[in-house]
C-alpha positions as CSV (number, residue, x, y, z in Angstrom):
1,M,-0.2,-0.3,0.0
2,K,2.8,2.4,1.0
3,K,4.3,1.7,-2.6
4,L,1.1,2.3,-4.3
5,L,0.7,5.6,-2.0
6,L,4.3,6.8,-3.2
7,L,3.5,5.7,-7.2
8,L,0.1,8.2,-6.7
9,L,2.1,10.9,-5.4
10,V,5.1,11.1,-7.9
11,A,3.0,10.6,-10.4
12,T,0.5,13.4,-9.7
13,S,4.0,15.6,-8.5
14,L,5.1,15.1,-12.3
15,Q,1.5,16.2,-13.6
16,A,1.3,19.2,-11.6
17,Q,2.1,22.5,-13.3
18,E,3.3,25.1,-10.5
19,T,0.1,25.9,-8.6
20,D,-2.1,24.4,-11.1
21,E,-3.4,21.9,-9.3
22,V,-6.6,22.2,-6.5
23,V,-7.1,19.7,-3.8
24,L,-11.2,19.7,-3.4
25,E,-12.6,17.2,-0.9
26,H,-16.3,16.2,-0.7
27,K,-18.3,13.8,1.0
28,N,-17.4,10.6,-1.1
29,Y,-14.6,11.9,-2.9
30,K,-11.2,14.0,-3.1
31,S,-10.4,15.4,-6.5
32,V,-7.1,17.0,-7.2
33,F,-8.3,19.1,-10.4
34,S,-6.3,20.8,-12.7
35,K,-7.4,24.4,-13.2
36,H,-5.4,24.3,-16.7
37,H,-6.9,21.5,-18.4
38,R,-10.1,21.7,-16.4
39,Y,-10.4,18.1,-15.7
40,P,-9.2,16.0,-12.7
41,V,-5.7,14.4,-12.7
42,M,-6.6,12.2,-9.5
43,V,-9.8,11.5,-7.9
44,E,-10.0,9.2,-4.9
45,W,-12.7,7.4,-2.6
46,W,-13.8,4.3,-1.1
47,V,-16.5,1.8,-2.1
48,T,-17.9,-0.3,0.6
49,R,-20.6,-2.7,1.0
50,A,-22.8,-0.3,2.8
51,K,-22.7,2.3,0.6
52,L,-23.8,0.2,-2.1
53,E,-26.7,-1.5,-0.2
54,C,-28.8,1.0,1.5
55,K,-32.1,0.7,1.1
56,D,-33.4,4.3,0.6
57,G,-30.4,5.4,-1.8
58,A,-30.5,8.4,-3.7
59,V,-32.1,8.8,-7.5
60,R,-29.8,9.8,-10.0
61,K,-30.7,12.7,-11.4
62,D,-28.1,13.8,-14.4
63,R,-27.8,17.4,-13.1
64,F,-23.9,18.5,-13.8
65,L,-22.7,21.3,-12.3
66,P,-19.8,23.7,-10.9
67,D,-18.2,22.8,-8.2
68,P,-18.8,25.6,-5.1
69,K,-15.4,25.5,-3.9
70,L,-13.8,26.0,-7.2
71,K,-17.1,27.5,-9.2
72,K,-14.9,29.3,-11.9
73,E,-12.9,26.8,-13.3
74,T,-15.4,24.1,-13.1
75,D,-18.5,25.9,-14.7
76,I,-17.8,24.8,-17.8
77,D,-21.2,22.8,-18.9
78,D,-21.5,25.0,-22.4
79,D,-17.8,23.5,-23.1
80,Y,-19.3,20.1,-23.5
81,V,-22.3,21.0,-25.2
82,K,-22.0,19.3,-28.9
83,S,-18.8,18.2,-28.4
84,G,-19.4,14.5,-29.1
85,F,-17.9,14.0,-25.7
86,D,-19.4,12.5,-22.4
87,R,-19.3,14.0,-19.1
88,G,-17.3,11.3,-17.8
89,H,-17.8,10.8,-14.3
90,L,-14.2,9.4,-12.0
91,S,-16.1,8.3,-9.0
92,P,-19.5,7.0,-10.3
93,A,-22.4,8.3,-9.1
94,A,-23.5,5.0,-8.4
95,D,-20.8,4.6,-5.9
96,S,-22.4,7.7,-3.9
97,K,-26.0,6.8,-3.9
98,C,-26.1,5.8,-0.1
99,V,-24.1,8.9,1.0
100,P,-26.4,11.6,2.2
101,G,-26.0,14.6,0.0
102,A,-22.7,12.7,-2.3
103,M,-25.2,12.0,-5.0
104,E,-25.0,15.6,-6.2
105,E,-21.9,16.5,-5.3
106,S,-20.6,13.2,-7.5
107,F,-22.0,15.4,-10.6
108,Y,-19.7,18.2,-9.5
109,F,-17.4,19.0,-12.8
110,S,-14.1,18.6,-10.3
111,N,-15.4,14.7,-10.9
112,M,-15.9,15.1,-14.8
113,A,-13.5,14.5,-17.7
114,P,-14.3,14.4,-21.6
115,Q,-14.6,10.7,-22.8
116,Y,-15.2,9.4,-25.9
117,P,-18.9,7.5,-25.5
118,G,-17.0,4.0,-26.6
119,L,-14.9,4.6,-23.4
120,N,-17.1,6.1,-20.6
121,R,-20.1,3.8,-21.8
122,G,-17.9,0.5,-22.4
123,Q,-15.0,-0.8,-20.0
124,W,-14.8,2.2,-18.1
125,K,-18.2,1.6,-17.1
126,N,-17.9,-2.3,-16.9
127,L,-14.6,-1.7,-14.6
128,E,-16.7,0.4,-12.4
129,E,-19.7,-2.5,-11.7
130,W,-16.6,-5.3,-11.5
131,T,-15.4,-2.8,-8.5
132,R,-18.9,-2.7,-7.0
133,H,-18.9,-6.4,-7.2
134,L,-15.5,-6.6,-5.2
135,A,-17.0,-4.4,-2.4
136,K,-19.8,-6.1,-1.8
137,E,-17.7,-9.5,-1.6
138,H,-14.5,-8.2,0.4
139,D,-16.1,-5.1,1.4
140,S,-13.5,-2.1,1.1
141,V,-12.2,-1.2,-1.9
142,L,-9.9,2.2,-2.6
143,V,-10.1,3.5,-5.9
144,R,-7.8,6.3,-7.7
145,A,-8.4,7.0,-10.8
146,G,-7.5,10.1,-13.3
147,C,-6.6,11.5,-16.0
148,V,-3.6,12.6,-18.5
149,G,-2.5,13.9,-21.5
150,V,-4.1,16.8,-24.0
151,A,-5.3,15.1,-27.4
152,S,-7.1,18.1,-28.3
153,R,-9.1,21.0,-26.5
154,M,-13.0,21.6,-26.5
155,K,-13.0,25.5,-25.7
156,R,-11.7,25.8,-22.4
157,V,-11.6,22.1,-21.2
158,A,-8.4,19.3,-22.7
159,V,-9.3,16.4,-23.7
160,P,-7.2,13.7,-21.9
161,T,-5.3,11.1,-24.3
162,H,-5.6,8.5,-21.4
163,C,-7.6,7.9,-18.1
164,W,-6.3,5.5,-15.7
165,K,-7.6,3.6,-12.5
166,S,-6.0,1.8,-9.7
167,I,-8.3,-0.6,-7.6
168,H,-6.8,-1.6,-4.0
169,V,-8.7,-4.5,-2.2
170,K,-8.5,-4.0,1.6
171,K,-9.1,-7.5,2.5
172,Q,-6.9,-8.9,0.2
173,G,-4.4,-6.5,0.1
174,V,-4.3,-6.6,-3.7
175,T,-3.7,-3.7,-6.1
176,T,-4.4,-4.0,-9.7
177,F,-3.9,-1.1,-12.6
178,Y,-5.7,0.1,-15.6
179,V,-4.9,2.7,-18.3
180,F,-7.2,3.2,-20.9
181,P,-6.7,5.5,-24.5
182,N,-9.5,7.7,-24.6
183,V,-10.5,6.6,-27.9
184,P,-13.8,6.3,-29.7
185,E,-13.7,2.7,-30.4
186,R,-14.5,0.3,-27.5
187,S,-12.4,-2.3,-26.3
188,K,-13.4,-5.8,-26.0
189,S,-12.5,-6.3,-21.9
190,F,-11.3,-4.1,-19.1
191,E,-8.7,-6.5,-18.4
192,M,-6.8,-5.9,-21.5
193,H,-6.0,-2.6,-19.9
194,E,-4.4,-4.0,-17.0
195,V,-0.8,-2.9,-16.7
196,K,2.1,-2.9,-14.1
197,P,2.5,0.0,-11.4
198,D,5.3,1.3,-13.5
199,S,3.4,1.7,-16.5
200,V,1.2,4.6,-15.0
201,R,4.4,6.4,-13.7
202,K,5.8,6.3,-17.3
203,L,2.4,7.4,-18.6
204,Y,2.8,10.6,-16.3
205,R,6.1,11.2,-17.4
206,K,5.3,11.1,-21.5
207,H,2.4,13.3,-20.8
208,P,3.3,16.1,-18.4
């Protein structure tokens, strides 16, 4: 676990541009948000059985909002209009339904990145579902996810070249890492995107 924390701290520092990044803490996630790219370089949250199996969970409303803790830089809904990109959750809304007030916060743009529909609705979503399966089976799962690079820009928002995720199952002490290219095509499985920890570090070095 210490090795994982060191890896991601190094990766985040490599991505940083002076005082570009802002840490924003909410009920169910913490976001490290790039003001220049206007997407999160890392979001961290826990998925647990209790957060998934409540009787009266919040209903998803798809109301995308600026983050009140960084309103100017996250008031970017218009940038997505007719862009062809999804407002891709890093911390999924479904992971927040049992935490009071967290569902609305999951729709803050501090938790969003431009993703092609093929990624957001494909293996990125499938990995989210698999993570919830792990949480129900083993309880506590620590998830970190982020984006890196600039493939293009849609007005003020950078489109990342890659999105990544690490999943640490606390009970087993096992961590898996995944890197997904942000491309239109859907891949066949999220397993094909599993990588070694060093691959995440190399990705940050290549795309500062």
